[in-house]
C-alpha positions as CSV (number, residue, x, y, z in Angstrom):
1,M,181.6,58.3,114.8
2,D,178.6,56.0,116.8
3,A,177.0,58.1,119.0
4,E,178.8,56.9,122.2
5,E,182.3,57.8,121.0
6,L,180.4,61.7,119.7
7,S,179.5,61.6,123.4
8,R,182.0,61.3,124.6
9,E,183.7,63.9,122.3
10,E,181.6,66.3,122.9
11,W,182.0,65.5,126.9
12,K,186.1,66.1,126.1
13,A,185.3,69.6,124.2
14,E,183.1,70.4,127.5
15,K,185.9,69.7,129.7
16,K,187.9,71.5,127.7
17,R,185.7,74.8,126.9
18,K,185.7,75.4,130.5
19,K,188.7,74.9,131.2
20,G,190.2,77.8,128.6
21,L,187.0,80.1,130.0
22,F,188.8,79.3,134.1
23,T,192.2,80.2,133.0
24,A,191.2,83.5,131.2
25,M,189.8,84.1,134.4
26,Q,192.7,83.1,136.5
27,N,195.1,85.3,133.7
28,Q,193.1,88.5,134.4
29,P,194.5,91.5,136.6
30,Y,194.5,91.6,140.3
31,E,192.3,94.3,140.9
32,M,189.7,92.5,138.3
33,K,190.3,89.4,140.6
34,V,189.0,91.0,143.2
35,K,186.3,93.1,142.5
36,R,185.0,89.9,140.6
37,A,185.3,87.7,144.2
38,E,183.4,90.5,145.6
39,L,180.0,90.6,143.0
40,R,180.4,86.4,143.7
41,A,180.1,87.1,147.5
42,F,177.3,90.0,147.1
43,E,175.2,87.2,144.5
44,F,175.8,84.1,146.8
45,R,174.2,86.3,149.9
46,N,171.5,87.3,147.8
47,E,170.6,84.5,146.1
48,M,170.7,82.9,149.9
49,D,168.6,85.6,151.0
50,K,165.8,85.2,148.3
51,R,165.8,81.4,149.4
52,G,164.9,82.3,153.1
53,L,168.5,80.6,153.9
54,E,171.3,81.9,156.3
55,T,175.6,81.7,155.6
56,H,179.5,81.2,157.0
57,V,182.5,80.9,156.3
58,S,184.9,78.0,157.2
59,V,187.8,79.0,158.2
60,G,191.1,77.1,158.5
61,G,194.5,78.5,157.4
62,L,195.9,81.7,155.5
63,D,193.2,81.6,152.7
64,S,190.3,81.5,154.3
65,I,191.3,84.1,157.2
66,T,192.1,86.4,154.0
67,L,188.5,85.3,152.9
68,L,186.9,86.5,156.5
69,Y,188.7,89.5,156.4
70,F,187.5,90.5,152.9
71,L,184.3,89.7,153.5
72,R,184.1,91.5,156.6
73,S,185.9,94.4,154.2
74,I,182.9,94.5,152.1
75,G,179.8,94.6,154.5
76,I,179.9,90.8,154.5
77,D,180.0,90.0,158.4
78,A,178.7,86.2,158.1
79,P,179.4,84.2,161.5
80,A,182.7,81.9,161.2
81,I,183.3,78.2,162.0
82,S,186.0,76.5,162.4
83,V,187.2,72.5,163.7
84,S,190.3,74.8,164.8
85,S,191.8,71.9,167.0
86,V,193.0,70.4,164.2
87,E,195.0,73.5,163.1
88,D,198.5,74.7,164.0
89,E,198.4,76.3,167.7
90,S,199.6,79.9,166.1
91,I,196.3,79.1,163.4
92,Q,194.1,78.6,166.5
93,K,195.4,81.4,168.5
94,I,194.6,84.0,165.7
95,H,190.6,82.1,165.3
96,K,190.4,83.3,169.0
97,Q,191.6,86.7,168.3
98,L,188.7,86.6,165.4
99,G,186.0,84.8,167.7
100,I,185.5,81.9,165.1
101,E,183.1,79.5,166.5
102,R,184.8,76.2,167.7
103,I,183.4,72.8,166.0
104,K,184.3,69.7,167.4
105,P,185.7,66.6,165.2
106,Y,183.8,63.5,165.3
107,K,186.9,61.5,165.2
108,S,190.0,62.3,166.6
109,K,193.1,62.0,164.3
110,V,194.7,58.8,166.3
111,E,191.2,57.0,165.3
112,V,191.2,58.0,161.5
113,L,194.3,57.5,161.3
114,N,194.3,53.6,162.8
115,N,190.8,53.3,161.9
116,V,190.4,55.1,158.8
117,G,193.5,55.1,156.9
118,F,196.7,57.6,156.5
119,P,196.0,60.7,154.3
120,V,199.1,60.3,151.6
121,I,199.7,61.6,148.4
122,S,196.9,63.6,147.6
123,K,192.6,63.2,148.1
124,K,192.2,61.6,144.6
125,I,195.0,59.1,144.9
126,A,194.6,58.0,148.5
127,G,191.0,57.5,147.6
128,R,191.7,55.4,144.8
129,I,194.3,53.1,147.1
130,D,191.6,53.0,149.6
131,M,189.1,51.4,146.6
132,L,191.3,49.0,146.2
133,Q,192.3,48.4,149.5
134,H,188.8,47.7,150.2
135,P,186.9,45.7,147.1
136,T,183.1,44.9,147.2
137,E,181.3,43.8,144.2
138,K,179.7,47.2,143.5
139,N,183.7,49.1,142.9
140,T,184.4,46.3,140.5
141,T,184.8,48.3,137.4
142,V,186.1,51.4,139.1
143,R,188.6,49.3,140.6
144,H,189.7,47.6,137.2
145,A,189.9,51.3,135.8
146,I,192.2,52.0,138.6
147,I,194.5,49.1,137.6
148,T,194.3,49.6,133.9
149,G,192.9,52.1,132.7
150,Q,189.7,51.1,130.8
151,C,186.3,52.8,131.6
152,G,182.6,51.4,131.4
153,A,179.9,53.6,130.1
154,Q,180.4,56.5,132.7
155,G,184.1,57.1,131.9
156,H,182.9,57.4,128.4
157,Y,184.5,53.7,127.7
158,A,187.9,55.6,127.7
159,E,191.0,53.1,126.9
160,N,193.5,54.8,128.5
161,S,191.9,57.2,131.1
162,R,193.6,59.3,134.4
163,M,191.5,56.6,136.4
164,K,194.2,55.1,136.1
165,L,197.1,55.0,139.0
166,P,200.2,56.5,138.1
167,Q,202.4,53.3,138.0
168,K,204.2,55.2,140.4
169,W,201.3,54.3,143.3
170,L,200.6,51.4,141.3
171,N,203.7,49.2,141.7
172,L,203.1,50.2,145.3
173,F,199.9,49.9,146.4
174,G,198.5,47.7,143.7
175,G,199.1,44.3,144.7
176,M,195.9,43.4,146.2
177,E,195.1,42.7,142.6
178,N,198.1,40.7,141.5
179,E,196.3,37.3,141.1
180,K,193.4,38.5,138.9
181,Y,195.7,41.1,136.5
182,G,199.2,38.4,136.8
183,T,200.9,41.8,138.4
184,R,203.5,41.8,141.0
185,Y,202.6,44.6,142.7
186,M,203.4,45.7,146.1
187,E,200.8,45.4,148.9
188,A,200.9,48.7,151.9
189,P,201.2,47.5,155.5
190,F,199.1,50.3,156.3
191,K,195.7,51.6,155.0
192,V,195.5,55.0,153.0
193,S,191.9,57.0,152.7
194,N,191.0,60.4,151.8
195,K,188.1,60.0,154.4
196,C,190.1,61.8,157.3
197,C,188.7,65.5,156.2
198,Y,185.0,64.2,156.4
199,H,185.7,62.8,160.1
200,I,187.4,65.7,161.1
201,K,185.9,68.8,159.2
202,E,183.5,68.0,156.9
203,K,181.0,66.2,158.3
204,P,180.8,68.1,161.5
205,C,180.9,71.4,159.9
206,D,178.0,70.4,157.8
207,D,175.8,69.2,160.6
208,W,176.6,72.6,162.0
209,A,174.9,74.1,158.6
210,K,172.0,72.1,158.8
211,R,171.5,72.9,162.2
212,N,171.3,76.6,161.2
213,N,169.8,76.3,157.9
214,S,173.1,77.8,156.3
215,Y,175.2,77.5,153.7
216,P,179.5,78.1,153.3
217,Y,181.9,80.5,151.9
218,L,184.9,78.6,151.1
219,G,188.8,79.7,150.8
220,M,189.5,77.9,148.1
221,M,191.4,77.9,144.7
222,A,191.5,76.0,141.9
223,S,195.3,76.8,141.3
224,E,195.7,74.6,144.4
225,G,195.2,71.5,141.8
226,G,193.5,68.0,142.4
227,Q,189.7,67.7,143.0
228,R,189.2,71.2,144.0
229,E,190.6,72.2,140.7
230,E,188.0,70.0,138.8
231,S,185.3,71.5,141.0
232,L,185.7,74.4,140.7
233,I,185.7,74.6,136.9
234,D,182.6,72.9,136.8
235,H,180.4,74.4,138.7
236,G,182.3,78.0,138.5
237,C,182.8,80.0,141.9
238,N,178.8,79.8,143.2
239,Y,177.1,76.5,143.2
240,Y,173.4,76.0,143.7
241,G,172.8,72.0,143.8
242,K,170.1,70.1,144.8
243,T,171.8,69.5,148.6
244,V,175.4,71.3,148.0
245,M,175.0,75.2,147.9
246,R,178.7,77.0,147.9
247,S,180.0,79.7,147.4
248,V,183.5,80.0,146.4
249,P,184.6,83.8,145.8
250,F,188.5,83.1,145.2
251,A,188.3,80.4,142.9
252,P,190.0,82.1,139.7
253,F,193.0,83.1,142.2
254,L,196.7,82.7,142.0
255,R,199.0,82.0,145.1
256,Q,199.8,85.9,144.0
257,D,196.5,86.9,144.5
258,I,195.7,85.4,147.8
259,L,198.9,87.0,149.3
260,Q,198.3,90.2,148.0
261,L,195.0,90.7,149.4
262,A,196.5,89.3,152.6
263,L,198.6,92.1,152.7
264,D,196.4,94.9,151.3
265,L,193.6,94.1,154.1
266,K,196.6,93.8,156.7
267,V,195.5,89.9,158.1
268,P,197.2,88.3,160.9
269,V,199.7,85.7,159.4
270,P,200.1,83.1,161.9
271,E,203.3,82.1,163.1
272,I,203.5,78.9,161.2
273,Y,203.4,80.5,157.8
274,G,206.1,83.2,159.2
275,E,206.1,86.3,157.1
276,I,204.8,87.1,153.8
277,K,208.2,88.5,152.0
278,R,208.8,89.6,148.1
279,K,211.6,88.3,145.7
280,S,213.8,90.7,144.0
281,D,211.2,89.6,141.3
282,G,208.0,90.7,142.9
283,T,207.0,87.0,144.0
284,L,205.4,87.0,147.4
285,F,205.9,84.1,149.4
286,T,205.8,83.1,153.2
287,T,208.8,82.4,155.0
288,L,207.7,79.1,156.5
289,A,205.4,77.3,155.9
290,Q,203.5,77.5,152.2
291,R,200.2,75.5,153.3
292,T,199.0,74.0,156.2
293,G,196.7,71.5,157.4
294,C,196.2,68.4,160.3
295,S,199.6,67.9,161.9
296,M,199.2,64.6,160.7
297,C,198.3,65.3,157.4
298,G,200.3,63.6,154.8
299,F,198.6,65.1,151.2
300,G,201.4,66.3,148.9
301,I,204.4,65.2,151.3
302,H,206.0,63.2,148.1
303,M,206.6,67.0,146.8
304,E,207.9,68.9,149.4
305,K,211.4,69.8,149.6
306,R,213.1,69.7,153.1
307,P,212.3,70.9,155.4
308,H,209.3,69.6,154.7
309,R,206.0,69.9,157.3
310,F,207.1,66.9,159.3
311,D,210.4,68.7,159.7
312,R,209.2,71.9,160.6
313,L,207.0,69.9,163.1
314,R,209.9,68.0,164.6
315,R,211.6,71.7,165.8
316,S,208.2,73.5,166.8
317,N,206.9,70.3,169.0
318,P,209.5,67.5,169.5
319,K,207.4,65.5,171.3
320,E,204.0,65.9,169.0
321,W,206.5,64.7,166.0
322,E,207.7,61.5,167.5
323,F,203.8,60.6,168.8
324,W,202.9,61.0,165.1
325,M,206.0,59.4,163.4
326,Y,206.9,56.0,166.1
327,N,203.8,55.8,168.5
328,C,200.5,57.1,167.3
329,C,199.1,53.4,165.2
330,K,199.2,50.2,166.3
331,D,198.9,47.4,164.6
332,K,195.9,45.0,165.7
333,T,198.1,41.6,164.9
334,T,201.0,42.1,166.4
335,G,200.5,45.1,168.7
336,E,203.6,46.8,167.4
337,K,203.3,50.9,167.3
338,Y,204.1,53.1,164.4
339,G,203.1,56.3,162.9
340,W,204.2,58.5,159.9
341,G,207.5,57.3,159.9
342,K,206.7,54.1,158.4
343,V,204.6,55.7,155.8
344,L,207.2,57.8,154.8
345,D,209.5,55.0,154.4
346,Y,207.1,52.8,152.6
347,I,206.4,55.9,149.7
348,G,210.7,57.3,149.8
349,V,210.0,60.6,151.4
350,G,212.9,61.2,154.4
351,W,212.4,62.3,157.8
352,K,215.2,60.3,160.0
353,D,217.6,62.7,159.3
354,I,217.3,66.4,161.0
355,V,217.4,69.3,159.1
356,Q,219.2,71.6,160.1
357,E,218.4,75.3,160.8
358,A,220.9,76.8,158.7
359,D,220.4,74.8,156.2
360,L,216.6,76.4,156.2
361,I,218.8,79.8,156.8
362,D,220.6,79.3,153.6
363,Q,217.4,78.7,151.3
364,I,215.8,81.6,152.5
365,R,219.2,83.4,151.8
366,M,219.4,82.0,148.3
367,I,215.6,83.6,147.6
368,F,216.4,86.7,148.5
């Protein structure tokens, strides 16, 4: 085995080792995970104190609201900030009650969809589609890996790497490279991007943090999967980098852990989630939305059973639903107005038919 192959095998072995250790932490008892979260939270605060730095809590939906309650319950009273305007109205209501500082986004949701792209499928997949839609000399090697799975030195020369888009999405979004590879993939009639959060949440909050010499507590969990999982497995709960430092006390938590902690701390549950209930087998769940985000976010929509997030928006705010479905974007060539309806049709997600309230009630009854 040559040096390059050895390096690749060592890299894979280290990734596997870290994954195994993290899985073991996820499988620990709830009480142990809560205690570990407390230790990590204090470790981070103490490290920031040593460096003469401040801490804050970045708040969005139920998970990070629970984090704020948790930190306050153990005596860490860090200020809380949020780009509340992108959250559901019921979440904004809780933010006001908790005295969370509101941060303004740098771009509106409409500006993001028109000029940046639609956040659809997942952050990782959207980022790769974005790169295919914006080819440059610098991203040639990465685009090759996205189409073929063949990586260069940075990818340890893998031949069938996970960099390759799943075939389903290649068929729909890989057409920009047809001439080069002799393929017959399609080109989407809209832009796709994973940069929505950067313009709406991340950059405004990062700039606030710089102005206040502060670093964040975040309410993420590796069990959410995707890029979050990879980052948390690689870097752990507390990370102290050259430019990025953050604490994620709930990193090893599973969904059941966060819901149990919300119950234990009597966290106010925003109306969009419904209530936290328990199935006959003891499993906790929220009766309405399981997860939330911007009303125009489509990450994961293809995996949701109906009524999905846009169905629920249709019931709660028909005018807003109509705007996002039909009128939020304008074709720069034809002047035609369009919206999420065009995107959902393209990726095969239903949305036009009305999911009756009775259907939702029947689903809830089946759970019990």
